[in-house]
Backbone as a printed PyTorch tensor [residue, N CA C, xyz], in Angstrom:
tensor([[[  1.2500,  25.9890,  10.8580],
         [  2.2580,  24.4950,  10.1670],
         [  1.3330,  23.6720,   9.0620]],

        [[  0.6540,  23.8210,   8.0550],
         [ -0.1680,  22.9750,   7.2950],
         [  0.1560,  22.8410,   6.1680]],

        [[ -0.6300,  22.0650,   5.5540],
         [ -0.3050,  21.7130,   4.5950],
         [ -0.9100,  22.4150,   3.1840]],

        [[ -0.2580,  23.5210,   2.4460],
         [ -0.2670,  24.3730,   1.5700],
         [ -0.9440,  23.9480,   0.4340]],

        [[ -0.8800,  22.9040,  -0.3510],
         [ -0.9450,  22.6400,  -1.3700],
         [ -1.8420,  20.9950,  -1.5590]],

        [[ -2.1200,  20.3380,  -2.6660],
         [ -2.5460,  18.8620,  -2.2550],
         [ -1.7560,  17.4940,  -2.1320]],

        [[ -0.6020,  18.3550,  -3.1570],
         [  0.3550,  17.2980,  -2.8990],
         [  2.1240,  18.4710,  -2.8750]],

        [[  2.6420,  17.7840,  -1.7820],
         [  3.8400,  17.6610,  -1.8610],
         [  4.8920,  17.6410,  -0.7990]],

        [[  5.7030,  17.6320,  -0.1250],
         [  6.3170,  17.3810,   1.3640],
         [  6.2230,  18.2840,   2.5500]],

        [[  5.8770,  17.4510,   3.3550],
         [  6.1760,  18.2600,   4.8770],
         [  7.6810,  18.5030,   5.1250]],

        [[  7.2600,  19.3980,   5.9940],
         [  9.3000,  19.8450,   6.7650],
         [ 10.0720,  19.1880,   5.4770]],

        [[  9.3740,  18.7770,   4.5580],
         [ 10.8130,  19.0950,   3.1230],
         [ 11.0830,  17.7790,   3.3250]],

        [[ 10.5950,  16.7880,   3.5760],
         [ 11.2330,  15.2170,   3.5320],
         [  9.4870,  14.2490,   3.7580]],

        [[  8.8040,  14.1450,   4.1350],
         [  7.9500,  13.4050,   4.3280],
         [  7.0470,  14.1800,   3.3770]],

        [[  6.9870,  12.6670,   2.0000],
         [  5.6180,  12.9980,   0.9940],
         [  4.9700,  13.2000,   1.3670]],

        [[  3.3110,  13.6560,   0.6100],
         [  2.0100,  13.8400,   0.8510],
         [  1.6990,  14.1540,   0.2890]],

        [[  0.0540,  13.3260,  -0.9840],
         [ -0.4940,  13.8150,  -1.9810],
         [ -1.8550,  13.3880,  -1.5080]],

        [[ -2.8820,  14.5600,  -1.2880],
         [ -4.5460,  14.2090,  -1.3450],
         [ -4.7580,  15.2030,  -2.2730]],

        [[ -4.1170,  14.1410,  -3.4730],
         [ -5.0930,  14.6370,  -4.8750],
         [ -5.8810,  13.5090,  -4.8960]],

        [[ -7.3610,  13.7050,  -5.8960],
         [ -8.3150,  12.4880,  -5.5740],
         [ -7.2760,  11.2280,  -6.3070]],

        [[ -7.4490,  10.2010,  -6.1580],
         [ -6.9640,   9.1800,  -6.0950],
         [ -7.8590,   8.7310,  -7.4100]],

        [[ -6.3150,   8.3120,  -8.6020],
         [ -6.8180,   7.7900, -10.1240],
         [ -6.1900,   6.9340, -10.1130]],

        [[ -6.9950,   5.2730, -11.0400],
         [ -6.0960,   4.0150, -11.2060],
         [ -4.4740,   4.1520, -11.9530]],

        [[ -4.7800,   5.4690, -12.4800],
         [ -3.6750,   5.7490, -13.6780],
         [ -2.3040,   6.0500, -13.2060]],

        [[ -2.4850,   7.2650, -11.6420],
         [ -1.6230,   7.6710, -10.4070],
         [ -1.2650,   5.9840,  -9.9180]],

        [[ -2.3240,   5.1200,  -9.5990],
         [ -1.9380,   4.3010,  -9.0760],
         [ -0.6190,   3.3110,  -8.7840]],

        [[ -1.3900,   3.0190, -10.3810],
         [ -0.0710,   2.1850, -11.2190],
         [  1.0490,   2.6930, -11.5320]],

        [[  1.3680,   3.6430, -12.1300],
         [  2.2180,   4.8770, -11.7230],
         [  3.2360,   4.3920, -10.7460]],

        [[  2.9460,   4.4120,  -9.6290],
         [  3.0880,   4.1680,  -8.0870],
         [  3.5930,   3.4410,  -8.2960]],

        [[  2.6020,   1.9870,  -8.4260],
         [  2.6270,   0.6560,  -7.2840],
         [  3.4630,   0.0510,  -8.9980]],

        [[  3.4790,  -0.2600,  -9.5550],
         [  3.8230,  -0.7030, -11.1180],
         [  4.4800,   0.1810, -12.1780]],

        [[  5.5980,   0.3670, -11.6810],
         [  6.3450,   1.6320, -12.4880],
         [  7.8060,   0.8370, -12.9510]],

        [[  7.9010,   0.3360, -14.1650],
         [  9.0200,   0.0020, -14.5860],
         [ 10.2180,   1.4050, -14.6540]],

        [[  9.5030,   2.4880, -14.7180],
         [ 10.5920,   3.1610, -15.2320],
         [ 11.3930,   4.0840, -13.9320]],

        [[ 10.7740,   4.0320, -13.0000],
         [ 11.4880,   4.2610, -12.2810],
         [ 12.5060,   3.6740, -11.0980]],

        [[ 13.4570,   3.7080, -11.0880],
         [ 14.5980,   2.8380, -10.0180],
         [ 14.4350,   2.7180,  -8.7870]],

        [[ 14.3720,   3.4000,  -8.4340],
         [ 13.7410,   3.5430,  -6.2940],
         [ 12.4900,   2.0600,  -6.6300]],

        [[ 13.1510,   1.9190,  -5.2190],
         [ 11.9750,   0.2260,  -5.0230],
         [ 11.1570,   1.2380,  -4.2220]],

        [[ 11.4150,   2.2010,  -3.4210],
         [ 10.0960,   3.0510,  -2.0680],
         [ 10.0860,   4.4500,  -2.6200]],

        [[  9.0580,   4.5810,  -3.2020],
         [  8.6640,   5.6510,  -3.8000],
         [  7.3360,   6.6580,  -2.3700]],

        [[  7.1370,   8.0760,  -3.3880],
         [  6.2940,   8.1880,  -2.4220],
         [  5.0140,   7.5530,  -2.3820]],

        [[  4.1030,   8.1210,  -2.2510],
         [  2.5320,   7.6220,  -2.0970],
         [  1.6680,   8.2600,  -2.7420]],

        [[  0.5300,   7.4800,  -3.9040],
         [  0.0180,   8.0320,  -4.8350],
         [ -1.1900,   8.6980,  -4.1990]],

        [[ -1.2730,   8.7280,  -2.7420],
         [ -2.0020,   9.2350,  -2.3080],
         [ -2.4600,   8.9820,  -0.7150]],

        [[ -1.9480,   9.9940,   0.2000],
         [ -2.1680,   9.8010,   1.6960],
         [ -0.7700,  10.7280,   2.2360]],

        [[ -0.2410,  10.3420,   2.8350],
         [  1.5360,  10.4010,   3.7170],
         [  2.4590,   9.5060,   4.0390]],

        [[  3.4280,   9.7300,   3.1460],
         [  4.5460,   8.6750,   3.5660],
         [  5.4900,   7.9370,   2.0600]],

        [[  5.0360,   7.0340,   2.1380],
         [  5.8200,   6.2490,   0.7380],
         [  5.5180,   5.0510,   0.9330]],

        [[  5.7060,   4.0940,  -0.6340],
         [  4.9000,   2.7070,  -0.5120],
         [  6.2420,   2.5430,  -1.7820]],

        [[  6.1640,   0.7830,  -1.6570],
         [  6.3690,  -0.1460,  -2.5430],
         [  6.4580,   0.1630,  -4.3510]],

        [[  7.2720,  -0.1820,  -5.1860],
         [  7.2980,  -0.3660,  -6.5160],
         [  7.2950,  -1.5630,  -6.5700]],

        [[  6.7410,  -2.0180,  -6.7110],
         [  5.9320,  -3.7120,  -7.1460],
         [  6.8090,  -4.1260,  -8.4450]],

        [[  6.8070,  -3.6000,  -9.0120],
         [  7.9970,  -3.9220, -10.3360],
         [  9.1970,  -3.7260, -10.0500]],

        [[ 10.0780,  -2.8190,  -9.2550],
         [ 11.1250,  -3.1350,  -9.3530],
         [ 11.5300,  -3.9230,  -7.9730]],

        [[ 10.4160,  -4.2410,  -6.8350],
         [ 10.8130,  -5.5550,  -6.0950],
         [ 11.1410,  -6.5550,  -6.5670]],

        [[  9.9990,  -6.8680,  -7.5130],
         [  9.8050,  -8.1970,  -8.2780],
         [ 11.3870,  -8.1470,  -9.1760]],

        [[ 11.9230,  -7.4620,  -9.3610],
         [ 13.1670,  -7.0110, -10.3730],
         [ 14.5630,  -7.2590,  -9.8280]],

        [[ 13.8860,  -6.8560,  -8.0520],
         [ 15.4120,  -6.9960,  -7.2080],
         [ 15.0700,  -8.1540,  -6.4050]],

        [[ 14.2820,  -8.5700,  -5.8450],
         [ 13.8300,  -9.9670,  -5.1940],
         [ 12.7530, -10.2420,  -5.0450]],

        [[ 12.2450, -11.2380,  -5.7100],
         [ 11.2160, -12.3830,  -6.5710],
         [ 11.1000, -12.8120,  -5.9110]],

        [[ 11.7280, -13.2460,  -4.4590],
         [ 11.5580, -13.9330,  -3.5170],
         [ 10.0680, -13.0650,  -2.1380]],

        [[ 10.9880, -11.9560,  -2.3420],
         [ 10.3930, -11.2890,  -1.5540],
         [  8.7780, -10.4900,  -1.9610]],

        [[  8.7400, -10.6050,  -3.1160],
         [  7.5170, -10.1170,  -3.4110],
         [  6.4020, -11.4800,  -3.0800]],

        [[  6.8850, -12.4290,  -3.7390],
         [  6.1650, -13.1970,  -3.0930],
         [  5.5700, -13.5430,  -1.8220]],

        [[  6.6360, -13.5000,  -0.8980],
         [  6.1230, -13.6750,   0.6150],
         [  5.8420, -12.5560,   1.3890]],

        [[  5.4820, -11.2160,   0.2550],
         [  4.0930, -10.0840,   0.8350],
         [  2.8000, -10.5910,  -0.0150]],

        [[  3.1350, -11.1750,  -1.1750],
         [  2.0530, -11.6740,  -1.8350],
         [  1.3870, -12.2410,  -0.7350]],

        [[  2.0280, -13.2250,  -0.1580],
         [  2.0200, -14.8600,   0.4880],
         [  1.1710, -13.7710,   1.7140]],

        [[  1.8910, -12.7880,   2.7730],
         [  1.3440, -12.5690,   3.5120],
         [ -0.1420, -12.0370,   3.3440]],

        [[ -0.1410, -10.9210,   2.6030],
         [ -1.3110, -10.3570,   2.2500],
         [ -2.5780, -11.1830,   2.5470]],

        [[ -1.9640, -12.4090,   1.3130],
         [ -3.9430, -13.0460,   1.1120],
         [ -3.8150, -13.7980,   2.7280]],

        [[ -2.8920, -14.4480,   3.3420],
         [ -3.2850, -14.6460,   4.4680],
         [ -3.8720, -14.0810,   5.1470]],

        [[ -3.1780, -12.5780,   5.5580],
         [ -4.3010, -12.2750,   6.5250],
         [ -5.5270, -11.6550,   6.0570]],

        [[ -5.7640, -11.5140,   4.7660],
         [ -7.0300, -10.9960,   3.7720],
         [ -8.1480, -12.4010,   4.6920]],

        [[ -7.8570, -13.6380,   4.0250],
         [ -8.1500, -14.8370,   3.8340],
         [ -8.6510, -14.9250,   5.8830]],

        [[ -8.1600, -15.0220,   6.8800],
         [ -8.1990, -15.0350,   7.6780],
         [ -9.1150, -13.1560,   8.2960]],

        [[ -8.7700, -12.5910,   7.6760],
         [-10.1710, -11.8230,   7.4550],
         [-11.4890, -11.7360,   7.7570]],

        [[-11.3760, -12.4710,   6.4050],
         [-12.6870, -12.6440,   5.4710],
         [-13.2660, -13.8680,   6.7770]],

        [[-12.3700, -14.9020,   6.8940],
         [-13.0780, -16.3240,   7.4490],
         [-13.1840, -15.4020,   8.7610]],

        [[-12.6620, -14.1300,   9.5760],
         [-13.6790, -14.2470,  10.6330],
         [-14.4730, -13.3180,  10.5800]],

        [[-14.7060, -13.0840,  10.0250],
         [-15.6960, -11.4360,   9.3310],
         [-16.8660, -13.1010,   9.4590]],

        [[-17.1530, -14.1850,   8.8510],
         [-17.7190, -14.8260,   7.8990],
         [-18.2610, -15.8390,   8.8390]],

        [[-17.4670, -16.1340,  10.6480],
         [-17.2670, -17.0620,  11.0500],
         [-18.6570, -16.8280,  12.0620]],

        [[-19.6990, -18.3690,  12.2430],
         [-20.2520, -18.0250,  13.2640],
         [-19.5790, -17.8800,  14.8190]],

        [[-20.6610, -17.1860,  15.1570],
         [-19.9080, -17.0900,  16.5980],
         [-19.7590, -18.0240,  17.4330]],

        [[-19.1340, -18.0830,  18.7420],
         [-19.3130, -18.8790,  19.3350],
         [-20.2090, -18.8230,  20.0680]],

        [[-20.8850, -20.1140,  20.8190],
         [-21.7460, -20.3520,  21.3090],
         [-22.4640, -20.4090,  22.9330]],

        [[-20.6830, -19.9860,  23.9140],
         [-20.7340, -19.7570,  24.8320],
         [-21.0090, -18.1140,  25.0850]],

        [[-21.3990, -17.4490,  24.2020],
         [-20.9920, -16.5270,  24.1810],
         [-23.0640, -15.7210,  24.3250]],

        [[-23.5300, -14.6860,  24.6860],
         [-24.7090, -14.7250,  24.5440],
         [-24.7850, -13.3480,  23.9680]],

        [[-24.6660, -14.2060,  22.6300],
         [-25.8110, -12.6690,  21.5460],
         [-26.9120, -12.9570,  21.3870]]])
């Protein structure tokens, strides 16, 4: 039991796509006004992702909370990466 093609569904219900990612496919998946669903198959990998356009239409507050969460997590990661090491460590 394995993946017979580069895109399709595993066990008939879990979507996958291992084709080389492109900006066009990423945009079509993550920002697609023509798609009615909010949760859509991923443009690369296994599982699902969010259609941010539809999320914006259905719940703008939720979209802003998602953006704030991702931005905060990224800022914390960048801060920890560039922060000076603690003085009590022996490095």
